[in-house]
Each structure stands twice: as C-alpha cells, then as structure tokens.
C-alpha positions as CSV (number, residue, x, y, z in Angstrom):
1,X,-38.3,-18.2,33.5
2,X,-35.4,-19.0,35.8
3,X,-33.8,-16.1,37.6
4,X,-30.5,-16.9,36.0
5,X,-31.8,-16.6,32.5
6,X,-33.8,-13.5,33.3
7,X,-30.7,-11.9,34.7
8,X,-27.9,-13.1,32.5
9,X,-29.8,-14.0,29.3
10,X,-28.0,-17.4,29.1
11,X,-27.5,-20.6,31.1
12,X,-26.5,-24.2,30.5
13,X,-28.9,-27.0,31.5
14,X,-27.1,-30.3,32.1
15,X,-28.0,-33.8,31.0
16,X,-31.2,-32.7,29.2
17,X,-30.9,-35.4,26.4
18,X,-30.0,-39.1,26.7
19,X,-27.1,-40.7,24.9
20,X,-29.5,-42.4,22.6
21,X,-31.1,-39.1,21.6
22,X,-27.8,-37.5,21.0
23,X,-26.8,-40.4,18.8
24,X,-30.0,-39.8,16.7
25,X,-29.0,-36.2,16.2
26,X,-25.5,-37.3,15.2
27,X,-27.0,-39.6,12.6
28,X,-29.0,-36.6,11.2
29,X,-25.8,-34.6,10.9
30,X,-24.1,-37.5,9.0
31,X,-27.1,-37.8,6.7
32,X,-27.0,-34.1,5.6
33,X,-23.2,-33.5,5.8
34,X,-22.5,-30.8,3.4
35,X,-19.0,-29.6,4.3
36,X,-20.4,-26.2,5.3
37,X,-20.0,-24.7,8.7
38,X,-23.8,-24.4,9.2
39,X,-27.1,-25.2,7.5
40,X,-30.7,-24.2,8.0
41,X,-33.1,-27.1,8.3
42,X,-36.8,-27.0,7.6
43,X,-37.5,-30.5,6.3
44,X,-36.8,-32.5,9.5
45,X,-36.9,-36.2,10.3
46,X,-39.6,-37.4,12.7
47,X,-37.1,-37.9,15.5
48,X,-36.0,-34.3,15.4
49,X,-39.5,-33.0,15.0
50,X,-40.7,-34.9,18.1
51,X,-37.7,-33.6,20.1
52,X,-38.3,-29.9,19.4
53,X,-42.1,-30.0,19.5
54,X,-44.2,-29.0,22.5
55,X,-44.0,-32.5,24.1
56,X,-40.4,-33.1,23.3
57,X,-37.5,-32.6,25.7
58,X,-36.4,-29.3,24.0
59,X,-40.0,-28.0,23.5
60,X,-40.8,-28.6,27.2
61,X,-37.5,-26.9,28.3
62,X,-38.2,-23.9,26.0
63,X,-41.7,-23.4,27.3
64,X,-40.5,-23.7,30.9
65,X,-37.8,-21.1,30.4
66,X,-39.9,-18.8,28.4
67,X,-42.7,-18.8,31.0
68,X,-45.3,-19.4,28.2
69,X,-45.9,-21.6,25.3
70,X,-42.9,-21.6,22.9
71,X,-43.0,-23.0,19.4
72,X,-39.9,-23.9,17.3
73,X,-39.5,-21.6,14.3
74,X,-36.0,-22.3,12.9
75,X,-33.5,-25.1,13.2
76,X,-29.8,-24.8,12.3
77,X,-26.9,-27.3,12.4
78,X,-23.4,-26.2,13.1
79,X,-20.1,-28.1,13.0
80,X,-16.7,-26.8,13.7
81,X,-14.0,-29.1,12.3
82,X,-10.3,-28.9,11.4
83,X,-11.5,-28.3,7.7
84,X,-14.1,-25.7,8.7
85,X,-12.7,-24.0,11.8
86,X,-14.7,-20.8,11.6
87,X,-15.2,-17.8,13.8
88,X,-18.1,-15.5,14.2
89,X,-17.8,-11.8,15.4
90,X,-20.0,-10.3,18.1
91,X,-23.5,-9.9,16.8
92,X,-27.2,-10.4,17.6
93,X,-29.6,-12.8,15.8
94,X,-32.2,-10.4,14.5
95,X,-33.8,-12.1,11.5
96,X,-36.5,-14.7,11.4
97,X,-37.4,-17.1,8.6
98,X,-40.9,-16.7,7.0
99,X,-42.8,-18.5,4.2
100,X,-43.4,-15.4,2.0
101,X,-42.6,-11.8,1.9
102,X,-45.3,-9.2,2.7
103,X,-44.3,-5.6,3.3
104,X,-45.7,-4.6,6.7
105,X,-44.8,-1.7,8.9
106,X,-42.2,-2.6,11.4
107,X,-40.8,-5.5,9.4
108,X,-37.5,-5.1,7.6
109,X,-35.0,-5.1,6.1
110,X,-35.6,-8.3,4.1
111,X,-33.1,-10.9,2.9
112,X,-32.9,-14.4,1.4
113,X,-30.7,-17.0,3.1
114,X,-30.4,-20.5,1.8
115,X,-33.3,-19.8,-0.5
116,X,-35.6,-18.9,2.4
117,X,-37.0,-15.4,3.0
118,X,-35.8,-13.7,6.2
119,X,-36.9,-10.5,7.9
120,X,-36.1,-8.4,11.0
121,X,-39.4,-8.3,13.0
122,X,-40.3,-5.8,15.6
123,X,-38.0,-5.9,18.6
124,X,-40.9,-7.1,20.9
125,X,-41.0,-10.4,19.0
126,X,-37.2,-10.9,19.3
127,X,-37.4,-10.2,23.0
128,X,-39.8,-13.0,23.4
129,X,-37.7,-15.5,21.6
130,X,-35.3,-18.2,23.0
131,X,-32.5,-20.0,21.3
132,X,-31.7,-23.6,22.5
133,X,-28.3,-25.0,21.5
134,X,-27.8,-28.8,22.0
135,X,-24.3,-29.9,22.7
136,X,-24.0,-32.8,20.2
137,X,-20.3,-33.2,21.2
138,X,-18.4,-32.2,24.4
139,X,-17.3,-28.6,24.2
140,X,-14.3,-27.2,26.1
141,X,-12.4,-23.9,26.0
142,X,-10.3,-25.4,23.2
143,X,-13.3,-26.0,20.9
144,X,-14.2,-22.4,20.1
145,X,-17.3,-22.3,22.3
146,X,-20.1,-19.8,22.1
147,X,-19.5,-16.6,24.1
148,X,-22.4,-14.5,25.3
149,X,-22.3,-10.9,26.7
150,X,-24.1,-11.2,30.1
151,X,-27.3,-9.1,30.3
152,X,-27.1,-7.9,26.7
153,X,-30.6,-9.3,26.0
154,X,-32.0,-6.4,27.9
155,X,-30.4,-3.8,25.6
156,X,-32.8,-4.2,22.7
157,X,-31.7,-4.0,19.1
158,X,-28.1,-2.6,19.3
159,X,-26.6,-0.5,16.5
160,X,-23.1,-1.8,15.6
161,X,-21.5,1.3,17.1
162,X,-23.0,0.5,20.6
163,X,-22.1,-3.2,20.6
164,X,-18.4,-2.6,21.5
165,X,-19.6,-0.5,24.5
166,X,-21.9,-3.3,25.7
167,X,-19.0,-5.8,25.4
168,X,-16.8,-3.5,27.4
169,X,-19.3,-2.9,30.2
170,X,-20.5,-6.5,30.8
171,X,-19.0,-9.9,31.6
172,X,-18.7,-12.8,29.1
173,X,-20.4,-16.1,29.6
174,X,-18.5,-19.0,28.0
175,X,-20.8,-21.8,26.9
176,X,-19.1,-25.1,27.9
177,X,-20.9,-28.4,28.2
178,X,-21.0,-32.1,27.5
179,X,-22.9,-33.9,24.9
180,X,-26.6,-33.9,25.9
181,X,-26.4,-30.6,27.7
182,X,-28.4,-27.6,26.3
183,X,-27.4,-23.9,26.3
184,X,-30.5,-21.7,26.6
185,X,-30.0,-18.1,25.4
186,X,-32.3,-15.1,25.0
187,X,-32.2,-14.7,21.2
188,X,-31.3,-11.0,21.4
189,X,-28.2,-11.6,23.5
190,X,-24.9,-10.5,21.9
191,X,-22.7,-13.5,21.2
192,X,-19.7,-14.7,19.2
193,X,-17.5,-17.7,18.7
194,X,-13.7,-17.9,18.2
195,X,-11.8,-20.4,16.1
196,X,-11.1,-23.6,17.9
197,X,-7.6,-24.0,19.3
198,X,-7.8,-27.8,19.1
199,X,-10.3,-28.3,16.3
200,X,-12.4,-31.5,16.2
201,X,-16.1,-32.0,15.7
202,X,-18.0,-29.4,17.7
203,X,-21.6,-30.1,16.5
204,X,-24.5,-28.1,17.7
205,X,-28.2,-28.4,17.0
206,X,-29.7,-24.9,17.4
207,X,-33.5,-24.4,17.7
208,X,-35.0,-20.9,17.8
209,X,-38.3,-20.7,19.7
210,X,-40.9,-17.9,19.5
211,X,-43.7,-17.0,21.9
212,X,-45.6,-14.6,19.7
213,X,-47.2,-14.8,16.2
214,X,-46.0,-12.6,13.3
215,X,-48.3,-9.9,11.9
216,X,-50.8,-11.5,9.5
217,X,-50.4,-12.6,6.7
218,X,-46.8,-13.3,7.6
219,X,-46.1,-16.9,8.7
220,X,-43.1,-18.6,10.4
221,X,-41.3,-20.8,7.9
222,X,-41.2,-23.8,10.2
223,X,-44.7,-25.1,11.1
C-alpha cells in the first residue's frame, strides 16, 4: 500500500486506463442507461470483467494498493447529469452484496437493494476493502466531485453522531481527475458528493475490492 493511501485513505492515480478502454466503459453505460443516478451491476460484459479481474488494469492496481490479493465484489455505475443532478450526504459504505442470507454472529443488519441481499459485515472485513472509482469523464470542481474526509478510514465504523466531529477535525480531499484516472479509496472512509454547479455527464465506474472471505456459508454476490 502506498504511504499516501495508508495515511489519507484516498488518492488519485493518473492515466491508468487508455482512451480505448474508457470508450468501452462508456459504451457499457449507453447499453444499460436507465435514467437513474446509479445502478448495481452483477452481470458484466467480458470487457469489464477482464478489466476488474486479477490480471486487468483495475485488479492489478487494487492488489498493489491493498498490499495483498484483492478480488472484485461489487460494481456500481454512477452518472450525474442535468436531469439527475444528485447529492449524497457524508456517510460510510458499510454494506456488502451477498448471494444469500445466513444469520451469523457479527453480520447485520440486513437489507435488500436492487433485489440483491446486502449485509453489514464485521468491521475487519470493511477495513480490508478498497473502492476504485474510474473517471469515465473529466471531473472538475463544477461537476459535484467525490469529497473524502482525510484519515477517516482509521476511525472504524462511525455512529452518525460522531461523523460530524470527524468532518470538523480532519481535512477534505476533493476527487478531481481526467477520464482514465482512477480514485482509490479505503472503503470505510467517510465521503460525500454535492450537486454539480455545471451539470453534464459525470460518469463513474466504481468497483469494490475485498481482501478477505466472508464467514461460511456466506458468499460474495460477485464471483
């Protein structure tokens, strides 16, 4: 893991993907366009599967930054447009997608999102996870970029009442980049996104990577 990621919980790696690869991702967005701000993807075309797998550009980057083998466990697509100019308050990503519910100590609460079972796993699993966000379009201050509380990944699972204190005590990293860059974030980092001041396409391919297995018989939804 790079010193910057270990310290801050977030960094931007420049020019990870070629223009051709970014164009492939854009075509996937066009094929599944739903008009929603975001969608979870578990049935992926071969080009995306290869990209996020252990030998793909994103898989190699995830393993390098995790310091151990990392496997993709969830894929999401986001698009901020004039018609869907959304904002997300400060929060942590604390649920993971699984194939089937099994009630096991340390796992819960449970929920269903987009028809897929999700659960909050033990914090140790979350601490070992990374989130990679591919800039499919250029993203400036005007596009409602992701904002991350520096160092918040080291605070564990934060109750809502403690989140404002973490925001007040730490600096804010603003995730700006060009198409083909990749933002790497420790999954537990506190983050948010404002509405775009000048809304246009701000597409992001997000891939969550895990470095640990779930307690049997639980299985990650994405194989």
